[in-house]
C-alpha distance (Angstrom), angle and dihedral (degrees) to the residues before:
residue distance angle dihedral
M1 . . .
T2 3.76 . .
R3 3.81 115.0 .
S4 3.79 118.6 -117.6
V5 3.80 118.1 -132.6
P6 3.80 110.2 -123.3
H7 3.78 132.0 -134.9
L8 3.77 118.8 -131.8
I9 3.79 108.3 -136.5
G10 3.87 124.6 163.5
G11 3.80 92.3 -9.8
E12 3.85 96.0 -52.8
F13 3.73 131.6 101.4
I14 3.75 108.9 -130.8
T15 3.77 137.1 -179.3
G16 3.77 110.3 -113.8
G17 3.69 124.9 -117.7
G18 3.70 99.2 -148.3
E19 3.85 133.0 84.7
T20 3.68 117.7 -66.8
L21 3.77 137.8 -137.0
P22 3.86 125.4 -151.8
V23 3.84 118.6 -113.1
T24 3.75 108.8 -147.1
N25 3.78 134.1 -160.7
P26 3.82 102.5 -115.3
A27 3.82 91.7 -146.3
N28 3.75 94.7 63.7
Q29 3.86 109.3 -1.3
D30 3.82 92.3 -115.5
V31 3.80 111.0 153.9
L32 3.77 109.3 -113.4
W33 3.81 98.6 -179.1
N34 3.75 144.2 -33.1
V35 3.80 122.6 -102.3
P36 3.87 120.0 -150.9
M37 3.83 122.7 -137.1
A38 3.80 103.8 -131.0
T39 3.76 115.4 -115.1
D40 3.83 122.1 -128.2
A41 3.83 89.1 -102.9
E42 3.77 90.9 52.0
M43 3.79 92.1 49.5
Q44 3.79 90.9 49.6
A45 3.79 91.8 48.9
A46 3.82 91.6 51.2
I47 3.80 90.5 50.7
D48 3.79 92.8 45.9
A49 3.79 92.3 47.6
A50 3.85 89.5 50.2
G51 3.76 92.1 49.0
K52 3.81 93.1 49.6
A53 3.78 92.1 47.5
F54 3.79 92.8 51.3
L55 3.79 92.0 63.6
S56 3.84 91.4 65.5
W57 3.83 99.5 26.2
R58 3.75 93.5 60.4
E59 3.77 89.3 58.8
V60 3.75 95.3 54.2
A61 3.82 111.4 109.5
V62 3.80 114.1 -97.6
P63 3.85 91.8 -124.5
E64 3.72 90.0 56.6
R65 3.78 91.1 52.1
A66 3.78 87.0 51.1
R67 3.83 90.7 52.9
L68 3.75 91.0 52.6
M69 3.70 90.0 57.7
M70 3.83 90.8 47.2
R71 3.83 89.2 55.2
Y72 3.72 90.6 45.1
Q73 3.89 96.9 52.4
H74 3.87 87.3 47.7
L75 3.82 90.1 56.4
L76 3.84 92.4 45.1
K77 3.77 90.8 54.1
E78 3.80 90.7 45.1
H79 3.82 91.3 54.1
H80 3.80 94.1 35.8
D81 3.84 100.6 123.0
E82 3.84 92.3 38.5
I83 3.81 91.1 55.5
G84 3.76 91.2 42.5
E85 3.77 91.2 56.8
L86 3.76 90.8 49.1
I87 3.82 89.9 51.6
A88 3.81 90.3 48.0
Q89 3.87 93.1 52.5
E90 3.87 92.7 48.3
T91 3.83 99.1 42.1
G92 3.82 102.5 23.4
K93 3.76 92.3 -124.2
T94 3.73 119.2 152.3
F95 3.76 113.8 -98.9
A96 3.79 93.8 -108.7
D97 3.84 91.7 48.6
A98 3.84 91.0 47.9
K99 3.85 91.1 51.4
G100 3.75 89.8 49.6
D101 3.80 89.1 53.0
L102 3.75 91.7 58.8
W103 3.77 94.3 39.9
R104 3.72 92.9 59.7
G105 3.77 88.2 52.1
I106 3.75 90.4 50.9
E107 3.73 90.1 57.2
V108 3.82 90.2 58.3
V109 3.83 90.4 51.8
E110 3.77 88.9 52.9
Q111 3.86 87.7 52.7
A112 3.83 88.4 50.4
A113 3.79 88.7 55.2
N114 3.81 85.6 63.7
I115 3.80 91.6 60.7
P116 3.90 98.2 122.0
A117 3.73 88.9 65.6
L118 3.78 94.2 41.7
M119 3.82 91.9 51.7
M120 3.77 96.6 53.1
G121 3.83 114.1 129.4
E122 3.73 130.6 -151.1
T123 3.86 134.8 -98.5
V124 3.75 134.7 -163.3
E125 3.75 119.9 178.8
N126 3.75 123.4 -147.2
V127 3.80 98.8 12.0
A128 3.83 80.4 164.4
R129 3.79 130.1 0.2
G130 3.82 105.3 -53.1
V131 3.77 92.2 -10.6
D132 3.84 123.2 120.2
T133 3.82 128.8 -173.3
H134 3.77 128.5 -160.6
S135 3.78 136.2 164.5
W136 3.80 133.5 -136.4
I137 3.79 127.3 -154.0
Q138 3.83 110.2 -138.2
P139 3.85 133.9 177.2
L140 3.80 123.7 -103.1
G141 3.81 102.9 -138.5
V142 3.72 128.1 -118.5
C143 3.80 113.8 16.4
A144 3.87 130.5 -177.7
G145 3.83 137.0 -151.7
I146 3.77 129.7 -158.8
T147 3.86 110.6 -165.8
P148 3.83 133.8 -171.0
F149 3.73 132.5 -126.5
N150 3.80 99.7 -110.7
F151 3.79 98.1 72.1
P152 3.83 106.3 24.2
A153 3.77 94.2 167.8
M154 3.81 106.6 30.3
I155 3.75 99.7 48.8
P156 3.82 98.6 45.9
L157 3.85 84.6 50.2
W158 3.83 89.2 51.4
M159 3.77 85.5 63.5
F160 3.78 124.2 29.0
P161 3.78 101.2 41.9
M162 3.79 94.0 53.0
A163 3.85 92.2 42.3
I164 3.77 92.9 47.6
A165 3.88 93.6 43.8
C166 3.79 86.2 55.7
G167 3.85 89.4 59.2
N168 3.82 99.8 -98.5
T169 3.72 128.5 120.7
F170 3.86 121.1 -126.1
I171 3.80 141.5 -140.5
L172 3.88 112.0 -161.8
K173 3.79 120.7 -161.2
P174 3.78 105.0 -175.2
S175 3.82 126.0 -169.0
E176 3.66 112.6 -73.0
Q177 3.88 88.4 -138.3
D178 3.83 94.2 68.9
P179 3.83 109.8 12.3
M180 3.78 103.4 145.4
T181 3.87 91.9 76.0
A182 3.77 90.0 61.4
V183 3.76 90.9 47.7
R184 3.83 91.2 52.8
L185 3.80 89.6 49.0
A186 3.74 89.5 53.6
E187 3.84 92.8 47.8
L188 3.81 89.4 58.0
F189 3.71 93.2 46.1
L190 3.81 90.0 56.2
E191 3.78 87.6 47.3
A192 3.83 90.7 53.9
G193 3.73 88.0 58.9
A194 3.83 107.0 -93.2
P195 3.89 108.8 161.9
E196 3.76 117.1 -114.6
G197 3.79 113.5 -87.4
V198 3.85 96.1 23.3
L199 3.82 89.4 102.4
Q200 3.74 126.5 30.6
V201 3.87 125.5 -176.0
V202 3.85 117.6 -161.2
H203 3.82 127.7 172.3
G204 3.68 129.5 -144.8
G205 3.76 148.9 97.0
R206 3.78 136.0 -101.2
H207 3.84 97.2 -36.9
Q208 3.80 91.0 55.1
V209 3.79 91.4 45.8
D210 3.74 91.1 51.1
T211 3.82 90.8 51.6
L212 3.82 88.7 57.7
L213 3.79 92.5 44.6
T214 3.80 94.2 52.3
H215 3.77 105.3 32.2
P216 3.89 109.6 108.2
A217 3.79 94.0 -140.9
I218 3.94 90.9 65.9
R219 3.80 109.1 89.1
A220 3.90 100.8 -178.8
V221 3.84 137.7 15.1
S222 3.86 125.9 -156.8
F223 3.86 116.4 -165.2
V224 3.79 138.6 177.9
G225 3.75 121.8 -178.6
S226 3.80 143.5 81.0
V227 3.78 127.7 -11.7
P228 3.81 99.2 -110.5
V229 3.84 92.8 48.3
G230 3.80 91.8 42.9
Q231 3.73 90.8 54.3
H232 3.78 91.1 49.5
V233 3.73 92.9 46.9
Y234 3.81 92.9 50.3
R235 3.85 95.7 44.2
T236 3.76 93.7 46.6
A237 3.82 97.3 43.1
T238 3.81 93.3 47.8
E239 3.73 91.9 43.6
H240 3.76 85.1 59.4
L241 3.77 90.5 47.6
K242 3.71 99.1 -108.7
R243 3.66 128.9 137.4
A244 3.82 112.4 -107.5
Q245 3.79 137.9 -172.2
C246 3.85 112.1 -177.3
F247 3.82 122.1 -177.8
A248 3.84 108.3 -161.1
G249 3.76 138.5 160.6
A250 3.80 135.2 -11.7
K251 3.84 145.6 -166.5
N252 3.79 101.9 -172.3
H253 3.76 117.8 -163.6
T254 3.76 128.1 -161.3
V255 3.83 118.9 -160.4
I256 3.80 119.8 -145.0
M257 3.82 115.7 -159.3
P258 3.76 122.1 -156.6
D259 3.85 91.2 -110.2
A260 3.72 95.0 53.2
N261 3.82 118.4 121.8
P262 3.84 103.5 -98.2
Q263 3.79 96.8 -149.1
Q264 3.76 93.1 49.2
V265 3.79 92.4 48.8
V266 3.76 95.6 52.0
S267 3.75 98.2 42.3
Q268 3.89 93.0 44.6
L269 3.85 93.8 47.2
V270 3.78 93.5 51.3
G271 3.78 94.8 64.6
A272 3.82 95.5 32.7
S273 3.81 91.7 55.7
V274 3.84 106.3 40.6
G275 3.83 101.7 16.7
A276 3.76 111.6 123.1
A277 3.83 85.0 15.1
G278 3.80 86.6 -73.0
Q279 3.84 90.5 -69.4
R280 3.79 98.4 134.9
C281 3.76 133.1 93.9
M282 3.78 90.6 -129.9
A283 3.83 97.5 52.4
I284 3.78 116.8 125.5
S285 3.86 104.3 -118.9
V286 3.82 98.9 163.0
A287 3.75 126.5 50.6
V288 3.80 115.6 -165.1
F289 3.76 112.9 -158.5
V290 3.82 114.8 -159.1
G291 3.79 118.2 -151.5
D292 3.82 115.0 -48.4
S293 3.71 93.6 1.2
K294 3.80 87.7 88.2
K295 3.86 86.7 83.9
L296 3.79 85.4 78.3
I297 3.81 93.1 68.3
P298 3.85 96.3 86.8
A299 3.80 91.3 49.9
L300 3.80 91.4 48.9
R301 3.83 90.3 48.7
D302 3.87 90.7 50.1
E303 3.79 92.5 50.4
L304 3.75 94.5 47.3
A305 3.84 87.8 49.4
K306 3.84 87.5 63.4
V307 3.87 93.1 56.9
R308 3.78 113.9 94.5
P309 3.79 128.5 -174.7
G310 3.75 122.0 -128.6
A311 3.78 150.7 150.7
W312 3.79 119.9 -48.0
D313 3.79 93.3 -106.8
D314 3.79 95.3 47.9
E315 3.83 103.5 105.9
Q316 3.82 90.8 -160.3
A317 3.78 94.4 55.5
G318 3.76 116.2 111.2
Y319 3.85 94.1 -157.8
G320 3.72 139.2 -21.7
P321 3.80 138.0 -112.8
L322 3.70 127.6 -59.3
I323 3.83 113.5 -95.8
S324 3.82 98.6 -104.6
P325 3.76 144.5 0.2
Q326 3.76 88.4 -105.6
A327 3.85 91.6 55.5
K328 3.84 89.3 49.7
K329 3.79 92.1 50.7
R330 3.72 91.7 51.4
V331 3.80 93.3 50.8
L332 3.81 92.0 46.5
D333 3.82 88.6 49.7
M334 3.82 90.1 52.4
I335 3.81 90.1 49.8
R336 3.78 90.5 52.0
Q337 3.85 91.8 48.4
G338 3.75 90.5 51.7
K339 3.75 91.7 57.0
E340 3.79 91.5 45.3
E341 3.73 91.8 51.0
G342 3.80 94.1 54.9
A343 3.73 106.5 -97.8
E344 3.77 115.3 139.5
C345 3.80 113.6 -115.9
L346 3.83 106.2 -144.8
L347 3.80 93.7 172.5
D348 3.80 122.8 19.0
G349 3.79 118.9 -162.1
S350 3.80 96.0 176.0
D351 3.79 96.9 111.4
C352 3.78 97.3 44.2
T353 3.80 117.6 152.6
V354 3.78 134.0 -177.4
D355 3.77 121.5 -148.2
G356 3.78 112.1 -110.6
L357 3.80 94.2 7.4
P358 3.83 106.5 77.2
D359 3.80 94.6 157.0
G360 3.86 97.5 53.7
N361 3.77 122.3 119.4
W362 3.84 93.8 -113.1
V363 3.75 127.3 169.2
G364 3.80 119.3 169.9
P365 3.80 125.4 -138.0
T366 3.81 108.9 -70.8
V367 3.87 127.7 -163.9
F368 3.84 127.3 -167.5
S369 3.77 125.9 -171.5
N370 3.77 130.6 -175.0
V371 3.66 89.1 43.4
T372 3.77 119.1 167.6
R373 3.89 133.1 -161.1
E374 3.86 90.8 -110.6
M375 3.85 95.9 59.6
S376 3.82 119.7 100.7
I377 3.78 90.8 -129.7
Y378 3.78 87.9 62.5
R379 3.80 100.2 38.1
E380 3.83 98.3 46.7
E381 3.79 130.8 58.2
I382 3.84 104.2 -111.1
F383 3.82 96.5 -169.1
G384 3.80 92.0 -158.6
P385 3.82 139.6 91.4
V386 3.82 93.3 -71.6
L387 3.84 125.0 125.8
C388 3.76 123.4 -165.3
C389 3.91 117.7 -154.9
M390 3.69 120.5 -155.2
C391 3.87 130.0 177.5
V392 3.77 130.8 -146.9
D393 3.68 134.0 169.1
T394 3.81 103.6 -130.5
L395 3.84 141.6 26.9
D396 3.75 88.8 -116.6
E397 3.80 90.7 58.4
A398 3.77 88.8 48.9
I399 3.80 92.2 52.4
A400 3.81 91.0 47.2
L401 3.83 89.9 52.9
V402 3.77 94.4 51.2
N403 3.79 93.1 43.9
Q404 3.78 91.6 50.8
N405 3.74 92.0 56.9
P406 3.94 113.8 97.2
Y407 3.84 92.1 -132.7
G408 3.86 127.0 73.8
N409 3.73 108.7 175.9
G410 3.76 104.7 123.2
T411 3.75 139.6 -20.6
S412 3.89 138.8 171.6
I413 3.74 142.5 -162.5
F414 3.78 129.5 -150.5
T415 3.80 113.4 -152.2
A416 3.79 144.4 129.6
S417 3.84 91.0 -139.9
G418 3.78 120.7 94.2
A419 3.79 90.0 -163.9
A420 3.83 91.5 56.3
A421 3.77 92.0 45.9
R422 3.85 91.5 48.2
K423 3.82 91.5 49.6
Y424 3.75 91.6 48.2
Q425 3.77 99.3 47.7
H426 3.81 88.9 46.5
E427 3.82 101.6 49.0
V428 3.78 103.2 29.8
E429 3.88 112.2 103.5
V430 3.81 97.6 -140.8
G431 3.73 128.7 110.6
Q432 3.85 101.2 -132.6
V433 3.72 121.2 39.5
G434 3.77 129.0 -172.7
I435 3.80 125.8 -163.4
N436 3.85 110.1 -158.2
I437 3.79 85.5 -16.6
P438 3.69 116.9 99.9
I439 3.83 104.6 -155.1
P440 3.82 109.0 32.7
V441 3.83 101.1 -162.2
P442 3.84 105.3 162.2
L443 3.77 121.1 -131.7
P444 3.87 111.4 -109.3
F445 3.79 98.8 -97.5
F446 3.81 82.0 72.3
S447 3.81 122.0 48.3
F448 3.79 132.8 -107.9
T449 3.79 99.9 -111.0
G450 3.77 117.2 -173.9
W451 3.88 118.4 169.7
K452 3.82 139.3 -154.5
G453 3.80 116.0 2.6
S454 3.78 90.4 -4.1
F455 3.81 93.9 71.5
Y456 3.80 137.3 31.8
G457 3.78 115.9 -165.7
D458 3.78 140.1 44.0
L459 3.79 107.2 -99.5
H460 3.74 122.1 52.3
A461 3.83 132.8 -142.9
Y462 3.83 128.7 -68.8
G463 3.82 121.8 -24.4
K464 3.74 119.1 70.5
Q465 3.83 92.2 -39.1
G466 3.81 90.5 55.5
V467 3.80 90.4 55.3
R468 3.86 90.2 49.9
F469 3.78 90.4 48.3
Y470 3.75 94.1 54.8
T471 3.89 96.7 41.9
E472 3.86 142.3 57.5
T473 3.76 123.7 -137.5
K474 3.78 118.4 -129.9
T475 3.80 115.4 -163.4
V476 3.93 116.8 -157.3
T477 3.78 122.7 -164.2
S478 3.76 114.6 -167.3
R479 3.81 138.7 -176.6
W480 3.83 124.2 -175.0
P481 3.85 108.4 -170.2
E482 3.78 115.0 -147.0
D483 3.85 88.7 -127.9
D484 3.75 86.4 70.6
M485 3.86 91.7 54.8
V486 3.84 89.6 52.5
H487 3.80 90.7 47.1
E488 3.89 91.6 49.7
A489 3.77 91.7 48.6
N490 3.90 90.3 52.2
M491 3.79 91.0 48.7
T492 3.79 90.5 53.7
I493 3.79 92.3 49.8
S494 3.86 91.9 50.8
L495 3.76 92.4 49.2
K496 3.70 90.8 55.5
């Protein structure tokens, strides 16, 4: 009998009472477990439990919250391989990629353990004669997170550890396509000593998301996912007067200068373009070759042709399957459109197969050249192992191309010139820039800073901005007249 994925409500794992959806292994379509859609009563119970827990959790000393995070990161490391295997089964990622997913989340938990320093306020003495001003950083209340399928460990760990360390309580709605990873993260969080009600995990789709976006008890919403859903989440949350940070789509470019190291460019672009089957918002999907650097395109194609997808436990596999048959169909449709619109398909992964796994959602590495801005494969986020190659004459043209794109999540440049790198990082309108690094995801003591159509909101994830997102600032101005001191002294004498 297929196992049912539980909700976590009020400190207890419960079997949901709503309709269920199957969670399938993307490598063979086997049903792993069934995920319940939370009922309205279950959603309300989770919100009520989080609200009740906040009243006591906000009073817990900040060092105690930090120690909870220290215990939690220890347990995550202790169960690293086990969780990695779970991620791999649900998403199809290779084992190494799945463990990397978790590790990047652990780094955020370690940052949350530094919460006493991150929540320090500010003080100025004598803003006027005898008047001092200081500020406190205080939690918001009940916060919610809506996370995607492609990083089922890392992205939830972007959210709830930092929010809870700040003194909030949290309701997590993970992707219904790989929900058991979130449940396992929650189990270990309780094992680390989290009080009941501080973290809730509820499953569902749009209806459950809309409940979180519109309920008056929810103070802030964090989201990572597609552009249409991100826009809906941002509009709905802000319309209901909530804070919102919504990370959406991307079309990440890397610029290759003629003086770039050829071996470095080719080896780095292979993993950056098709790693995780291209299903990551920081994947490099457009390579912009400046001047003579276009001579590297054949070598890049040849190296990508050597990469083959496979099962999670195949150590020779470069990446796994796409998450669903629907995702595979969309990518194949995009490849077909690219050909019809006139792009030259140098490497076609449309007919990819994997021995022993005929039903998997496989798409092989695919490379297009002669791509133009008008083509759908350039305009739209493919979210698959597809790389578009474009050629320009100058660095200025490359910068203009990137800046005209509606997305601004990440970009990179490969060059031996400090002047070219300085010009690029200064002028490019993208939030995260790599120099001779293809995927510039910052470590969590910085913030994840997408721009333009890749992000809706004001404050980004984790780092100092994450703390600001999950907190309010209270400013206190005080004056203690010396007359009061004399009065208090006289009172003490009279009482004696």
